[in-house]
BAFI-812984 format. One record per residue (C-alpha): residue number from 1; residue in three letters; x, z, y. Coordinates in Angstrom, 1 decimal, always signed. Each point is the difference from the previous one (the first is absolute). Last residue first. Example, Ala and Ser with C-alpha at 12.3 -4.5 7.8 and 13.67 -1.06 7.14 Angstrom:
<atoms>
<atom k="2" r="SER" east="+13.7" up="+7.1" north="-1.1"/>
<atom k="1" r="ALA" east="-1.4" up="+0.7" north="-3.4"/>
</atoms>
This chain:
<atoms>
<atom k="180" r="TYR" east="+132.5" up="+151.8" north="+84.9"/>
<atom k="179" r="ILE" east="-0.5" up="-3.6" north="-0.7"/>
<atom k="178" r="LEU" east="+1.2" up="-1.7" north="+3.4"/>
<atom k="177" r="GLN" east="+2.8" up="+2.5" north="+0.1"/>
<atom k="176" r="LYS" east="+0.8" up="-0.3" north="-3.7"/>
<atom k="175" r="THR" east="-0.1" up="-3.9" north="+0.4"/>
<atom k="174" r="LYS" east="+1.9" up="+0.0" north="+3.3"/>
<atom k="173" r="PRO" east="+2.9" up="+2.5" north="-2.0"/>
<atom k="172" r="SER" east="+0.0" up="-2.2" north="-3.0"/>
<atom k="171" r="LEU" east="-1.7" up="+0.8" north="-3.0"/>
<atom k="170" r="ASP" east="+1.7" up="+0.3" north="-3.7"/>
<atom k="169" r="LEU" east="-2.8" up="+2.9" north="-1.3"/>
<atom k="168" r="LYS" east="+1.1" up="+1.1" north="-3.6"/>
<atom k="167" r="GLU" east="+1.8" up="+2.9" north="+1.2"/>
<atom k="166" r="PRO" east="-3.1" up="+1.2" north="+2.2"/>
<atom k="165" r="PRO" east="-1.9" up="+0.5" north="-3.5"/>
<atom k="164" r="PHE" east="-3.1" up="-2.4" north="-0.3"/>
<atom k="163" r="ASP" east="-3.8" up="+0.5" north="+0.0"/>
<atom k="162" r="ASN" east="+0.3" up="+0.4" north="+3.9"/>
<atom k="161" r="LEU" east="+1.3" up="-3.7" north="+0.4"/>
<atom k="160" r="PHE" east="-3.7" up="-1.3" north="-1.1"/>
<atom k="159" r="ILE" east="-1.5" up="+2.5" north="+2.9"/>
<atom k="158" r="LYS" east="+2.2" up="-1.3" north="+2.3"/>
<atom k="157" r="LEU" east="-0.5" up="-3.7" north="-0.9"/>
<atom k="156" r="LYS" east="-4.1" up="+0.7" north="+0.2"/>
<atom k="155" r="GLY" east="+0.8" up="+1.6" north="+3.3"/>
<atom k="154" r="ILE" east="+2.2" up="-3.2" north="+1.3"/>
<atom k="153" r="THR" east="-2.7" up="-2.3" north="-1.2"/>
<atom k="152" r="GLU" east="-2.8" up="+1.6" north="+1.9"/>
<atom k="151" r="ALA" east="+1.9" up="+0.0" north="+3.1"/>
<atom k="150" r="PRO" east="+1.5" up="-3.8" north="-0.5"/>
<atom k="149" r="HIS" east="-3.8" up="-1.6" north="-0.8"/>
<atom k="148" r="ASP" east="+0.6" up="-3.6" north="+0.1"/>
<atom k="147" r="VAL" east="+3.4" up="-1.0" north="+0.0"/>
<atom k="146" r="TYR" east="+0.8" up="+3.3" north="-2.0"/>
<atom k="145" r="ASP" east="-2.5" up="-1.1" north="-2.9"/>
<atom k="144" r="ARG" east="+1.0" up="-3.4" north="-0.2"/>
<atom k="143" r="SER" east="+3.5" up="+0.9" north="-0.6"/>
<atom k="142" r="LEU" east="-0.1" up="+2.9" north="-2.1"/>
<atom k="141" r="ASN" east="+1.9" up="-2.0" north="-2.9"/>
<atom k="140" r="LEU" east="+1.1" up="+2.1" north="-3.2"/>
<atom k="139" r="ASN" east="+3.6" up="-1.6" north="-0.4"/>
<atom k="138" r="ILE" east="+1.1" up="+1.0" north="-4.0"/>
<atom k="137" r="ILE" east="+3.7" up="+0.6" north="-0.8"/>
<atom k="136" r="GLN" east="+1.1" up="+0.0" north="-3.6"/>
<atom k="135" r="GLY" east="+3.2" up="+2.2" north="-0.3"/>
<atom k="134" r="ASN" east="-1.0" up="+2.1" north="-3.2"/>
<atom k="133" r="ASN" east="-0.8" up="+3.0" north="+2.2"/>
<atom k="132" r="LEU" east="-2.2" up="-2.1" north="+2.2"/>
<atom k="131" r="LEU" east="+0.8" up="-0.5" north="+3.4"/>
<atom k="130" r="LEU" east="-3.7" up="-0.4" north="+1.7"/>
<atom k="129" r="LYS" east="-0.2" up="-1.8" north="+3.5"/>
<atom k="128" r="VAL" east="-2.8" up="+0.2" north="+2.2"/>
<atom k="127" r="GLU" east="-0.6" up="-2.6" north="+2.1"/>
<atom k="126" r="VAL" east="-0.6" up="-1.5" north="+3.4"/>
<atom k="125" r="PRO" east="+0.7" up="-3.2" north="+0.4"/>
<atom k="124" r="TYR" east="+1.5" up="-1.6" north="+3.6"/>
<atom k="123" r="HIS" east="-0.4" up="-3.9" north="-0.2"/>
<atom k="122" r="MET" east="-3.4" up="-0.6" north="-2.2"/>
<atom k="121" r="MET" east="-1.6" up="+2.7" north="+1.2"/>
<atom k="120" r="VAL" east="+0.4" up="-0.4" north="+3.6"/>
<atom k="119" r="MET" east="-0.7" up="-3.9" north="-0.7"/>
<atom k="118" r="LEU" east="-3.7" up="+1.2" north="-2.0"/>
<atom k="117" r="ASN" east="-0.8" up="+2.3" north="+2.7"/>
<atom k="116" r="TYR" east="+0.8" up="-2.6" north="+3.1"/>
<atom k="115" r="LEU" east="-1.8" up="-2.8" north="-1.9"/>
<atom k="114" r="PHE" east="-3.5" up="+0.1" north="+1.7"/>
<atom k="113" r="GLY" east="+1.5" up="+0.8" north="+3.5"/>
<atom k="112" r="GLY" east="-0.2" up="+4.1" north="+1.4"/>
<atom k="111" r="GLU" east="+3.3" up="+0.1" north="+0.4"/>
<atom k="110" r="THR" east="+1.5" up="-3.4" north="+0.7"/>
<atom k="109" r="ALA" east="+0.2" up="-2.2" north="-3.7"/>
<atom k="108" r="VAL" east="-2.2" up="-2.8" north="+1.4"/>
<atom k="107" r="PHE" east="+2.3" up="-0.7" north="+2.7"/>
<atom k="106" r="LEU" east="+3.2" up="+0.3" north="-2.4"/>
<atom k="105" r="ALA" east="+2.8" up="+2.1" north="+0.0"/>
<atom k="104" r="SER" east="-0.2" up="+1.9" north="+3.5"/>
<atom k="103" r="SER" east="-1.5" up="+2.9" north="-0.9"/>
<atom k="102" r="LEU" east="+1.6" up="+0.7" north="-3.3"/>
<atom k="101" r="LEU" east="+1.2" up="+3.1" north="-0.4"/>
<atom k="100" r="ASP" east="-2.2" up="+1.8" north="+3.0"/>
<atom k="99" r="ASN" east="-2.2" up="+1.9" north="-2.0"/>
<atom k="98" r="THR" east="+2.6" up="+2.6" north="-1.2"/>
<atom k="97" r="MET" east="+1.7" up="+0.6" north="-3.3"/>
<atom k="96" r="PRO" east="+1.2" up="+3.1" north="-1.2"/>
<atom k="95" r="LEU" east="+0.5" up="-0.4" north="-2.7"/>
<atom k="94" r="GLY" east="+0.6" up="-3.0" north="-2.2"/>
<atom k="93" r="THR" east="+1.7" up="+1.5" north="-3.0"/>
<atom k="92" r="ILE" east="-0.6" up="+3.3" north="-1.7"/>
<atom k="91" r="GLN" east="+2.1" up="+1.5" north="-2.7"/>
<atom k="90" r="ILE" east="-0.8" up="+2.0" north="-3.4"/>
<atom k="89" r="SER" east="+2.5" up="+1.2" north="-2.0"/>
<atom k="88" r="LYS" east="+0.5" up="+1.1" north="-4.0"/>
<atom k="87" r="ILE" east="-3.8" up="-0.8" north="-0.5"/>
<atom k="86" r="LEU" east="-0.6" up="+0.3" north="-4.2"/>
<atom k="85" r="LYS" east="-1.8" up="+3.3" north="+0.5"/>
<atom k="84" r="LYS" east="-2.8" up="-1.8" north="+2.1"/>
<atom k="83" r="ASP" east="-1.0" up="-1.7" north="-3.3"/>
<atom k="82" r="ILE" east="-0.2" up="-3.6" north="+0.9"/>
<atom k="81" r="VAL" east="-3.2" up="-2.0" north="-1.1"/>
<atom k="80" r="LYS" east="-0.1" up="-3.7" north="+0.5"/>
<atom k="79" r="TYR" east="-3.7" up="-1.5" north="+0.6"/>
<atom k="78" r="THR" east="-1.3" up="-3.1" north="-1.5"/>
<atom k="77" r="ASN" east="-1.6" up="-3.3" north="+1.5"/>
<atom k="76" r="LEU" east="-0.8" up="-2.5" north="-2.5"/>
<atom k="75" r="LYS" east="-3.9" up="+0.0" north="+1.1"/>
<atom k="74" r="PRO" east="+1.7" up="-1.8" north="+3.0"/>
<atom k="73" r="ILE" east="+0.3" up="-3.7" north="-1.6"/>
<atom k="72" r="LEU" east="+1.6" up="-2.3" north="+2.3"/>
<atom k="71" r="MET" east="+1.4" up="+2.2" north="+2.2"/>
<atom k="70" r="LEU" east="+1.0" up="+2.5" north="-2.4"/>
<atom k="69" r="LEU" east="+1.9" up="-2.7" north="-1.9"/>
<atom k="68" r="LEU" east="+1.8" up="-1.6" north="+3.5"/>
<atom k="67" r="ARG" east="+0.8" up="+4.0" north="+0.7"/>
<atom k="66" r="LYS" east="+1.6" up="+0.2" north="-4.0"/>
<atom k="65" r="PHE" east="+2.0" up="-3.5" north="+0.9"/>
<atom k="64" r="PRO" east="+1.2" up="+1.6" north="+3.2"/>
<atom k="63" r="ASN" east="+1.3" up="+3.3" north="-1.5"/>
<atom k="62" r="SER" east="-0.4" up="+3.3" north="+2.7"/>
<atom k="61" r="LYS" east="-3.6" up="+0.2" north="-0.7"/>
<atom k="60" r="ASP" east="-0.1" up="+3.2" north="-1.6"/>
<atom k="59" r="ASN" east="-3.0" up="+1.8" north="+0.3"/>
<atom k="58" r="TYR" east="+0.1" up="+3.6" north="+0.7"/>
<atom k="57" r="ARG" east="-0.4" up="+3.2" north="-1.7"/>
<atom k="56" r="ILE" east="+2.1" up="+3.7" north="+1.4"/>
<atom k="55" r="PHE" east="-0.6" up="+2.6" north="-2.3"/>
<atom k="54" r="ARG" east="+0.5" up="+3.9" north="-0.2"/>
<atom k="53" r="ASP" east="-2.1" up="+1.5" north="+2.9"/>
<atom k="52" r="SER" east="-1.9" up="-3.3" north="+0.6"/>
<atom k="51" r="SER" east="+1.6" up="-3.0" north="+1.9"/>
<atom k="50" r="ASP" east="-1.9" up="-3.6" north="+0.7"/>
<atom k="49" r="TRP" east="+1.3" up="-3.3" north="+0.6"/>
<atom k="48" r="TYR" east="-1.5" up="-3.4" north="+0.8"/>
<atom k="47" r="ASN" east="+1.2" up="-3.2" north="+1.2"/>
<atom k="46" r="PHE" east="-1.9" up="-3.3" north="+1.5"/>
<atom k="45" r="ILE" east="+1.9" up="-0.1" north="+3.3"/>
<atom k="44" r="THR" east="+3.8" up="+0.4" north="-0.7"/>
<atom k="43" r="PRO" east="-0.2" up="-1.4" north="-3.6"/>
<atom k="42" r="LEU" east="-2.2" up="-2.8" north="+0.5"/>
<atom k="41" r="VAL" east="+1.8" up="-1.1" north="+3.1"/>
<atom k="40" r="ILE" east="+2.0" up="-2.6" north="-1.6"/>
<atom k="39" r="LEU" east="-2.2" up="-1.3" north="-3.0"/>
<atom k="38" r="TYR" east="-2.9" up="+0.0" north="+2.9"/>
<atom k="37" r="HIS" east="+2.1" up="-2.2" north="+2.5"/>
<atom k="36" r="GLY" east="+1.7" up="-2.9" north="-1.7"/>
<atom k="35" r="ILE" east="-2.0" up="-0.1" north="-3.4"/>
<atom k="34" r="PHE" east="-3.6" up="+0.6" north="+1.2"/>
<atom k="33" r="VAL" east="+0.2" up="-1.6" north="+3.4"/>
<atom k="32" r="ILE" east="+2.3" up="-2.6" north="-0.5"/>
<atom k="31" r="GLY" east="-1.5" up="-0.6" north="-3.6"/>
<atom k="30" r="PHE" east="-3.3" up="-0.4" north="+1.4"/>
<atom k="29" r="VAL" east="+1.2" up="-2.3" north="+2.9"/>
<atom k="28" r="VAL" east="+1.2" up="-2.2" north="-2.4"/>
<atom k="27" r="ILE" east="-2.7" up="-0.3" north="-2.2"/>
<atom k="26" r="ALA" east="-2.6" up="-0.4" north="+3.1"/>
<atom k="25" r="ILE" east="+2.4" up="-2.8" north="+1.2"/>
<atom k="24" r="ARG" east="-0.2" up="-1.6" north="-3.0"/>
<atom k="23" r="ILE" east="-3.5" up="+0.4" north="-0.3"/>
<atom k="22" r="GLY" east="-1.0" up="-1.7" north="+3.6"/>
<atom k="21" r="LEU" east="+2.7" up="-2.8" north="-0.5"/>
<atom k="20" r="THR" east="-2.1" up="-0.9" north="-3.3"/>
<atom k="19" r="LYS" east="-3.5" up="+0.4" north="+2.4"/>
<atom k="18" r="SER" east="+1.8" up="-2.1" north="+2.5"/>
<atom k="17" r="ILE" east="-0.1" up="-0.2" north="+4.0"/>
<atom k="16" r="ASN" east="-2.5" up="+1.8" north="+1.9"/>
<atom k="15" r="PHE" east="-2.2" up="+2.1" north="-2.9"/>
<atom k="14" r="GLY" east="+2.9" up="+0.8" north="-2.4"/>
<atom k="13" r="PHE" east="+2.6" up="+0.9" north="+2.8"/>
<atom k="12" r="LEU" east="-2.2" up="+2.3" north="+1.6"/>
<atom k="11" r="SER" east="-1.0" up="+1.2" north="-3.8"/>
<atom k="10" r="GLY" east="+3.3" up="+0.8" north="-1.2"/>
<atom k="9" r="CYS" east="+0.7" up="+2.1" north="+2.9"/>
<atom k="8" r="LEU" east="-3.1" up="+2.0" north="+0.2"/>
<atom k="7" r="LEU" east="+0.2" up="+0.0" north="-4.2"/>
<atom k="6" r="ALA" east="+3.8" up="+0.9" north="+0.0"/>
<atom k="5" r="TRP" east="-0.6" up="+2.6" north="+2.6"/>
<atom k="4" r="PHE" east="-3.0" up="+1.8" north="-2.0"/>
<atom k="3" r="LEU" east="+2.0" up="-0.2" north="-3.7"/>
<atom k="2" r="SER" east="+2.8" up="+1.6" north="+1.6"/>
<atom k="1" r="MET" east="-1.9" up="+2.6" north="+1.8"/>
</atoms>
């Protein structure tokens, strides 16, 4: 997408005004979209994690330099593995969420608009926060799944939480009501 928008904007200026100006505009647009947009939204939109009976596997995109490197060379993407026995507690942040959160924020962000889901994901992230025995905190993002398919995501979350004893779950009353 970065390249598409850069070529489109650069071509408009390049064909109508000046080729050097078109190239400069293309470089600026590419930088804005590639760095300004994708670098920021990568952990929310392009995330992955899964759970088995003993482990949680996820890709860590918390470090901006690592994100940039993954954007340039996707084959470097590796997964980290957490043994479920090392988890001290689990919290879920961002639930429950309603569809009218940003209804008046932007014209293009009104419900049904093409930026609505992105705006909701960015401003109201839904995350599973894992606190490990060593004090490390790991955030596993559910925002995209929850905005696109809330009922399915709640069902999968319930299955995930059933693998843990109740004393490890630190859930708010509203979240408990939504999930159980």
